[in-house]
Every structure is written in C-alpha cells, then in structure tokens.
C-alpha positions, 0 to 999 in steps of 0.5 A: 033040083036039088041047089047049091044053099050053103054058103052064101058070102061064105068061104070054103073049110081049109085044112092044114097038113103037116108032116115030116118028110126024113131025107138021106144023102145016099150019093157020095157027096155033101149036099148043100141043097135041094128042092122037094115038091109036096103033093096031096092026092085023094082016093083016085091019086088025084091033086087036091087043090090047093087054095090061092095057086094054080099048080096043085103042088107045094114046093120046098127049097132046104139050104144046109149040108148034108154030109155022105150018108147022113139026113136031115128032118123036113117039117113041112105044112100045106093048106089044102082045100079038102079032108078027102086027103088020101097019101101025099107024095113027096119028091125031090126035084134038085139037088145042089151039090158042094162042088157045085154039081146039080142033079135035077130030076127027069120029068119022069119022077114028077109025072109019076107022082100023078 
C-alpha cells in the first residue's frame, strides 16, 4: 500500500508562466480593443490547472489603437499548478474596431485550443 504522505497542511507547488504574444492587425480597420485567452497545455494537449479558478484558461483584454498593418506586444503571466506545461495556446476571441463593429471568434476557434 502506498500512502500519500506528502504535504500534510502544505500548499501545492505553483509555477509562474510568463510570455509575450505579438498581435498583428491584418484587417483593413484600426483595432480599438481585443480579448485573448491563454491556455497552458501539457504534453497530451490537456489544459494545465490554474489555481483558484474553475476555467482552465486566463482571459486578457487589451485596449488601445492598433492601426492596419501594425502590431502590439502583449506580455502575460499565468500561475499554474504543474511544471508539465508543454505548450501555450493564445487565441483571439473578440475584436472591437474603430468603426464600432465587433468580431467574435467562432466557437471552433476556442475548441481548437483544446
């Protein structure tokens, strides 16, 4: 019999992921704001757990103009409960343009991240 003898009254290990995504505006309009999700994935393409959060992803919103053909660097940090991160998926889920129109990513974009 094997007992789970570790960590009585101890918090689980936590690891800080840090990265930067470069978002390029390939549309014909100026972007005013956009939203991305960040998903840490293990070697079997399963989401790595985020402490104190039900969803396996982090949401980040960026506000500020990005003219056509220009890019914006988006630094991010995410606390995870495992050092088994194999890759990170960054998915743009929504964009607000200068003319007030909004683009929402189709559901399959989000599903493909998993």
